[in-house]
C-alpha positions, 0 to 999 in steps of 0.5 A: 500500500502507498501513502500520499504525503500532502504538499507543504502550503506555499506563501507568496511574498508581496512585491516591494512597492517602487516609487518613480522619481520625477525628472529634473525640468530643463530650460534652454538658455538664450543664445549669448552671441547674436550675429549681424550679416554685413552686406557685400560690396557691390561689384561692376562688370567691365565689358570685354574689349572687342576682338578682330580675327585676321583672315587666314593666309591661303596655302597651295599644296605642291603635288608629290613627285611620282616614284618608280619601284625598281624590280628586285634582282632574282636570286638562285639558291645553291644546293647544299653539299651532301655530307657523310657521317663516319661511324664511331669507333667502339670503345671497351672499358677496362675493369677497375682494380679491386680496392682494400680498406685499411682499418683505422687506428684506434684512438683513446680519449684522455680525460679532461683535467678538472678545474676549480673556479676561484671565488669572486672578489667582493665588489665595492660600489 
């Protein structure tokens, strides 16, 4: 058999009341530096001086001198001399001589001499 446990009662906390603070009123300050427009000085246009164009000087075209083309000299191609290739002489490579490796001389490493550092002299500022 199962037993139902009743839920605990719940309590709603009331909201905290809020108050709106009114805004600070603002005023537009009057402009302190009034400006005065000075009228522009009147200007007078000077009329341009009249110009006269001189008539163009008549020109006469000299006809070009007639030219005559000289015909090209005919050329004759000489046939090439035939050549004969001599066959190459066959060559034989001599076998290389056998080589023997000489073993290296064994070497011994001499241990390093230990060194001692002398203490530094005290510095005086």
